[in-house]
N, C-alpha and C positions, 0 to 999 in steps of 0.2 A: 759953927755957922757956915763957914766956907765950904766944908765937905757936904753939908746938906744942900746947899745952894747948887753945887755942881752936880750932885746926884739927881736933884729935881730937874735941873736943866737937861741932863742926859736922858732922863725918862721922857721929858717933854719933846726933846729933839727926836728920840726914837719913835714916839707916837706920830709925830709930824711926818717923818720920813716914811713910815709905814702907810699912812693914809695917802700921801702923795703917790707912792708906788702903786697902791691898789687903784687909785683913780686913773693912773696912766695905763694900767692893764685892762680897765673896764671899757673896752670898745664893744659896742653891741655886736652880737654874733651875726645879725643880718647884714650890717654894713661890712663886716669882715668877709663874709661869703660873697656878697655882691662885688666887692673889690677883687677878690680872687677870680670870680667868674669872668669879670671884664678883662682882667689881666690875661687869663688863659684864652679867651676869645681873640685877643690881640696876638697872642703867641701863634694861634692857629692861622690867623690872617697873614702873618709874616713867614709862615713855614715855607721852606723852599720845596714846593711840590713839583711833580712832573707837569708838563704843559697840559696833558690830558686831564689831570686832576685839579688844576689850578682853580677853576671856577668853583669846585666844591669847597676848597679851603677859603676862598675869598667870600663866599656867600654863607659860610657857617655862622650861626648865631646861637647864643644860649643866655639864659637868665635864671635867677633864683625866684621860684614861685613860693612866696612865704605862706600862702594859704595851704598849699599841698605839702610844704616842707621839703621840697626837692628841686633840683636843677633840671630845667626843661631845655631842650635844644630842637633845632629844626632839621636834624639828620633823619632822613627817612628813605633815602635811596642807597643802593649798594655802593655807589661812588662816594657817599658821605662817610663810609667806614674809616678810611685813613684819617680824615679830619677829626672825626669823633674820637678815634684812638689817641691822637695827639692831644686833644682837649682833656680826655680822661687822664692821660699820663701827666699833664700839667697840673690838673686838680689834685691828683694823688701826691705829687711832689710838693704841693703847697699845704698838705695836711688835710685835704678834703677828698678822700677816695669816694668815688661814686659807684653805686651798685649796678 
């Protein structure tokens, strides 16, 4: 009886731990990518740029467009390229490489 009890308890505990672990890993992909985009925008804003490029880094913005399934940004001038590069580098380092 004692052996069966401990075996059943071990199985139950294993199932409980597996369900708790899967619940902890189930973070919605949208909130994850939203968080990473916000974090990488903050990285760009804090990047130590030259004085001539500083406004491009401070004004850089991006967001995840769930309807299009892609990250959009406001980089459209040549001066935005260094800020955009740092943003893309940050996104890739967080596991979200952008095309």
